[in-house]
C-alpha positions as CSV (number, residue, x, y, z in Angstrom):
1,M,2.0,-9.8,-2.5
2,D,3.6,-7.0,-0.5
3,E,8.0,-7.4,-0.3
4,D,7.6,-10.6,-2.6
5,H,10.9,-13.0,-1.4
6,N,10.0,-16.3,-4.0
7,R,9.3,-15.0,-7.0
8,S,11.1,-13.1,-10.0
9,C,10.4,-9.6,-11.5
10,A,8.5,-11.7,-14.0
11,Q,6.3,-14.1,-12.2
12,Y,5.7,-11.4,-9.6
13,I,3.9,-9.6,-13.4
14,T,2.2,-13.0,-14.1
15,A,1.2,-14.1,-10.3
16,M,-0.4,-10.2,-10.5
17,R,-1.8,-10.4,-13.9
18,V,-4.3,-14.1,-12.5
19,L,-5.0,-12.4,-9.7
20,H,-6.0,-9.3,-10.7
21,A,-7.9,-11.1,-13.7
22,G,-9.4,-14.2,-11.3
23,L,-10.4,-11.5,-9.5
24,K,-12.1,-8.7,-12.1
25,K,-14.0,-12.3,-13.5
26,R,-15.6,-12.1,-9.8
27,G,-17.2,-8.7,-10.0
28,L,-13.6,-7.8,-7.8
29,V,-11.2,-4.5,-7.4
30,S,-7.9,-6.0,-7.0
31,V,-5.5,-3.7,-4.2
32,S,-2.0,-4.6,-4.1
33,W,0.6,-3.2,-1.8
34,S,3.3,-1.1,-3.8
35,D,6.4,-1.2,-2.2
36,S,7.6,1.5,-3.9
37,A,8.0,4.4,-1.1
38,L,10.3,1.3,0.0
39,D,14.0,3.6,1.2
40,Y,16.7,0.8,2.8
41,P,19.1,-1.0,1.0
42,S,17.2,-4.8,1.3
43,G,14.6,-3.3,-0.4
44,Q,15.2,-2.6,-3.3
45,V,13.8,-6.0,-4.5
46,Y,10.7,-5.3,-3.9
47,R,10.4,-1.8,-4.6
48,E,12.2,-2.8,-8.4
49,K,8.6,-5.7,-8.4
50,S,6.7,-2.2,-7.2
51,E,7.6,0.2,-10.4
52,L,7.9,-2.2,-13.1
53,A,3.6,-3.9,-12.0
54,E,3.0,-0.3,-11.7
55,R,3.4,0.6,-16.0
56,V,2.4,-3.7,-16.0
57,L,-0.7,-4.2,-14.6
58,P,-4.6,-3.8,-15.4
59,R,-4.8,0.8,-15.0
60,E,-7.7,0.0,-12.3
61,C,-4.8,-2.0,-9.8
62,V,-5.1,-0.4,-7.1
63,R,-1.8,0.4,-5.5
64,L,-2.0,0.9,-1.5
65,L,1.4,2.3,-1.2
66,W,2.3,2.0,2.6
67,N,5.6,3.6,4.1
68,Y,5.4,3.2,8.0
69,W,7.7,6.1,8.9
70,A,7.8,8.6,6.0
71,V,5.8,10.6,4.7
72,P,6.2,9.3,0.1
73,A,4.8,12.0,-1.4
74,R,7.3,12.1,-4.5
75,E,6.5,7.9,-4.6
76,M,2.6,8.9,-4.4
77,R,2.6,11.5,-7.0
78,G,4.7,8.6,-9.0
79,V,1.4,6.3,-8.6
80,K,-1.5,8.2,-10.3
81,K,1.0,9.6,-12.6
82,T,0.9,5.8,-13.9
83,G,-3.2,6.4,-13.7
84,R,-4.2,3.9,-11.8
85,P,-5.9,4.4,-8.0
86,L,-3.8,5.1,-5.2
87,W,-4.7,4.3,-1.4
88,G,-2.5,4.6,1.5
89,A,-1.0,2.3,5.3
90,P,1.1,5.6,7.6
91,G,2.3,4.0,10.0
92,W,1.1,3.2,12.8
93,S,3.2,4.8,16.0
94,D,3.3,8.7,15.3
95,V,0.3,10.4,14.7
96,K,2.2,13.2,13.0
97,Q,3.5,10.6,10.2
98,A,-0.6,9.4,9.5
99,C,-2.0,13.0,9.4
100,A,1.4,14.6,7.1
101,F,1.2,11.4,5.3
102,R,-3.0,11.7,4.6
103,K,-2.3,15.2,3.0
104,A,0.3,14.4,1.2
105,L,-2.0,11.1,-1.0
106,L,-5.0,13.3,-1.2
107,S,-3.0,15.8,-2.2
108,A,-1.5,13.7,-5.0
109,G,-4.8,12.5,-5.5
110,G,-4.8,9.3,-3.4
111,T,-8.4,8.2,-2.0
112,G,-8.5,5.5,0.1
113,L,-6.6,4.5,3.4
114,V,-6.3,1.5,5.4
115,M,-4.8,1.3,9.0
116,T,-2.7,-1.0,9.8
117,R,-1.2,-3.2,12.7
118,W,0.2,-6.6,12.1
119,I,-0.6,-7.8,14.9
120,A,-3.1,-11.1,15.5
121,C,-7.0,-9.9,15.6
122,R,-6.9,-11.7,19.1
123,R,-8.9,-11.3,22.5
124,E,-5.7,-10.2,24.1
125,N,-5.1,-7.9,21.3
126,R,-7.9,-6.0,21.8
127,K,-7.0,-3.4,24.0
128,T,-4.2,-2.8,21.5
129,L,-5.7,-2.4,18.4
130,L,-9.4,-0.7,20.3
131,E,-6.7,2.2,21.3
132,Q,-5.3,2.3,17.4
133,I,-8.6,2.7,16.8
134,R,-9.3,5.5,18.9
135,T,-6.1,8.3,17.6
136,F,-5.8,7.6,14.3
137,G,-9.8,6.6,13.5
138,P,-9.8,10.3,13.7
139,Q,-7.2,11.2,11.9
140,Y,-8.5,9.2,9.3
């Protein structure tokens, strides 16, 4: 539910709580994308929803903070101050950014990284995906 386009803040929080409760009932942990590190004007609405979620959602909900072009160390510390588990998702095109992101995440108390690449997992993308794993995997 990152970049949630269709819900008000209240609807977003309600949906997140329902999802979290359903997963918890099944013995699963919820992981929620956090847009708290968005730093462009049209991303402000998503940032506001994420910041609200970080204040009111159950503490065991993992927040997955992403930023593909910067290292949001301040935002990482902010999520950890809420007492929630923190994971991160750095970019897929800049190894230096991914390494700096990892270092800042660990420094902030984060415990996990997710490798992203927003392309379909299909045969024609195999070479691209495997190259990303070879290049970025050791950094993770």
